N, C-alpha and C positions, 0 to 999 in steps of 0.2 A: 658554300656550294654545296650542293644535296650530293645524297653517296651517289648516286647513279650517276652524274655531271662528272662527278670527280674519278669516279673508276673507267666511263666511257675516253675520257680525255687522258687517263692513263695509260689505258690499255692503248689508244692510238699512237699514243706518244713513242711509246715501248715496240709498237707495230712497226714503227717508220723508222726506228733507231735500231731496230735491230734483223729486220724483216720479215721473212716469210719461216723462217727459223721458228721467231717468237710465236708467229701463228698459227701454224700449225701445233707445236706444243701444246698450248692452250686448249685447243678445241681436242685434241687428244686426252689432254691430263685433266677436261675438268669436264669430260665424255657428254656432252649437249646431244642432246638427242629425245625426243619427246615419244611420251606412253603410251601403251594399246592400254587399258583397263583391263584388268586381271585378278579378280577379286575374289574372294572367299569364302564361307556360306558364314553366318551365322556369327558375326564379326559386332563385337561391342566394344565402347570405351569405358576404359578405369575410371572409378572416379577417385579425387584428388593428386593427378598425376595429369595435368597441366604445362605445366613447368619444365615439359620434356622427361625423358626415358633413356638417359645417355649409352646404361647402358645396364644390362642385365644377365644375372648365372643362375642358374635352377642347378638344385643338388640334391640329396634325397627324397623322395618320396614327393616329390612335385614341391619344393619348398624355393623359392626364389625369392632374388635380392634386386633391389631397385636403384638405382641413381639417378637422381632429380633435383633441376634445379641448377643446370651447368652455368655459366658464366664464362662465355669464351668469346675473343676476339673476332669482330664483325656479324655475333650473329645474335637476334634479341634478347635482351638483360632479363634475367627472373627477375619475380618480385620477393627477393628477400634470401636468403641462405640458403643451399642444398639443403636436402635431406637423404637417408637411406630409408627404403622403404622392402618388407616382406608381403608376400603371397602365397598363401594357399591354396596350390593349383588343384586338389585334390577338393577342397571346399567349393559348392558351384556358386556361392556366392559371388563369391572371385572378387573380395573383398582386398586391397590395400592395406596393411596396418603400416603408419610409420614406428618406424623404431628409437625409441629414447636413447639417449648419449648421454655418457657418465658424466657428472659435473666437472671432472678435472681436464673436460674437451672444448676447446676456445669453436663453438659452435655460429658463433655471428661472422665467421670468415670462411665458414665451412662452403667448400669449391667444387663436390665431385665430379670426377672424370669417370675412367676404368675401375672397373670391377674385378675382384674375382675373391672365390669360397673355395677355405681348403680345411677337408674334415681329417682331425687328425687320426691315424690309422690306429694307433694306441689306446686313445681313451674316446673316440668318435667328438671328441671336442670342434667347434665350429672358428674357426677365424678367418674374418673378413677384411682383406684388401684392399683398401680406397685408394687410388688415387686422386688428389686433391691441390687447387690452385689457390691457396690464401692469399688473397691480392696479389694476383696471377703470378706466382711462385709455383715453384714445383716441390711435392712431396711425398712422400708414402704414409698413409696411416694404417693400421693394423687393430683390428678391434677382435675380441672375443664376443659370439654370437651367446647371448642369456637366453634358450628357447623360453624358458620356464614364464618371466615378463615381457617379452620383446624387447630386449636393449641391447644396447653396444655398450659394453666394457673398455674402454679407450687404454690401449695394450703401449703403443708407441708411437712417435713420429719417425718415419728416418728421411734424413736427407743426406745426397751426394754429389759432387761437382759432376760425375758421370749421368744422375737424373737431372738433368737440366730443363728437359723438357717433354714429360711424362705423357704419353697419352695411355698407354693400356697397361694392364700388368697381368702375367698370371703366376698363380703362387701353387710353387712346390713344395713346401715342408713350413713348416709353424714360423720360421724366422730367414724363409730362403723365396727366392719369386725370380718371374724375369720382367723386362720391361719395354718397352717400345720408346723412343724418344724422337717425335714426330717433327722434330726440326732442330739442323746443326746451331742456329745462334739460340739464344734467350733473352736479345732484344727485339722488344714485338716491332721495331721500323725494318731491323735485317729482316724477319724471321716474315713481313709480311710485303714484303716489294722486293730487297735484293733477292731470298731464294727463291723466290716468282721467277725471277727475271734471267737468273743462271741455272737456274732449273738442272740439277746437280743431285745425284743421290748421295748428297751424305747424312741422310739420318740412320739409325741404327738400332739393336738392342742391345739391353746391358741384363747381366748376371748381377745378381746380389746379396751375399749371403755374411754375414757378422764378420766373417776372413775373408770375404773374395770378394770384390765387386770389381768387374771388365767387361770391355766389349764384347761379342762373341758373337755379333754378327753386324754387317753393315752393308752400306751402297744399294738403299730403299730410298725413291724419291719422297717418300712421304710416309713413313711404317707408324700402321696404325692398331689394326685390332691384331692380338697376338692370345696364341691357346695350343693347350697341347692334344694329342691324341689318347686315347682311352687308355692304351698299354704307357705312355707317360715316357714314350720313345722318341716321338717326334713332335716337334714343335709346326705352328701353322703360323704363319706372320703374313696380314693385309699390308699391301702395298696401293693404299687407296688413287693416289695419280697415276701411277703404274697399269691398276687394273688388274691385277694379279693375288693371287694368294701363293707364299712360299714354303715349300716344304724343308724342313730342318731334320735329319737328326740329332738326336741328342746325346750326348757320348757322357762316360761315367764322371768323368771331369768337369761337366757341365757345359763342356765346350760345345758349338753347333757347327754341324757340317750341311752346310747346303745340296738336296738331291734335286729338288726342280723348280719350278714354276708354273703354274694352273692360272689360265687367262678367264675370268671373269664377265668381262664385256661391261663393266660397270665401275663408278669410284664405290667401292664396296670400306665397309668402316670396320666393326666390330666383327669378330665372330665366335658363335658358338659351337661346340661338338657334342653331338648327340653318342652318350655315353653305350650306347647297346650296339648301333649300329655304325658307329665312326661317323656320321656324316657332320658336313658342316653347314652351317646354317649362317647367312651372313646380313644384315641390313645395308642396305645398299643406295647410294644416292646417282639418278640414271641422267640429272642434268645439274653440275657442279653448278654451274655460271648462276642458274637459276636459287640454289642453294646461299649461294655467296652475296646474291643482291638482296636476300628475302623480302621480297615484294608479296604481299600477300594477295594483289590482283593479279599476279601471273608466279603461282606460289613452286616451290619445289617440289614434285612428287619422290616417292616410294618405291622401292624396290626391296623384295627377299629373295635372296639367291641361295638354293641348296647344291651343296657340289660332294656326289658320291661317289667312293671307291676314287678316294685321292690318290694312293697311295697306286694303282694298275698302269698301265700305259695308256687307259683311254677313260679317264674321271669323264664325268657326265655330272654337267653343268645345264641345274633348270632353273626357267625363276619361277618363281609359286604365287608371288603376288606382285600384284604392281597397281598404282595408282598417282591420277596428275597432280595429286595436291589439293583434291576437294574433300578429301576422307581424311588422309594425315599428310603431313607437310614432314622430310628432312629425316627417312629413318636410319638410324645407326645399327640398330643391332634386332637381332631374330633369334629368338629362343624356345625349345620346344618341349612337352611333356605332354603326356597322354592322349594327344589324337588335337590336343590344343597349339598354335599359336602366337608366339607373343609379340610384339613390333613394339622397339622402344623409337625413338625420335631423339633431335638435337635437344632442339625448345617447343613441342607442340604437344599432342595427346600420345596413349598408350592403348594401343588396338589388341584385343586377342580374338581370337577366329575358329574356328574348326577346320580341319584340314582336309576335311571329306565331307 
């Protein structure tokens, strides 16, 4: 039975079983709407990144890290294992470079998802934290970036029962981070069916350090992107199914206190933060149903949303870019530097555009 037929029959059965509640929930959660094109000037596709670029993060002097080749249930499988690239946004050639990984790491099963870079204030060393799903498991890899030869030295693998379905991560130290779990169950059958049917806010945020691992925030339908404010006093958590960005205050003991939620009107995925303005940049899925079906004849679109003044009484939510899938499908992240916008995807191309 084809995927489209099976899913249609499943939806029909669930709709009959659960009635209007399920239908309304699906429509709301999957944000099924069509896009009006809203393109930016001088957009070009980056070379070597045709297997997706699920997450992108930019640090000092325009150095970007890009994860590519994610294999995720329900999405098209990439050709071969995942990779990490760097990109110098100050170089007009805009040429991504594949980072070599130290031999003590299993590259064959590398399946990178969310990433976060941490620059040590004591010695300026760069550490890259990567969510990894080898054999569809869940763990975090910690690398040290060796800038001289564009390589990653694998330092350690972190596993914990609370880190059972990690989606994204934000490092807050050389060995500490916050991470989102995007599912309550770890079994694929439960995550793809039972959680969809029950539609409960069961996912969470976990704080990890060698001496302290605990759930610090919960109550999300599907906790996805996570990042910090420039002053590190607040965290932003994206609930992709509830179409909100949650603002949380970070306490001295690393606990999180909810402040508010800001509606973004789309299924937003990862969140990047401008270190100077504090603006939030989100790669979003305007039609989750099309993303779920992955039909190239009716492709999922892409959307980039910016949130300005998120801590004010009236945050400004703006659509910066939109495409119906003819140019770029399934945008998952957006990041800016020097007047340019990088747009990454779950399984498709990577685009760089001028903002003006």
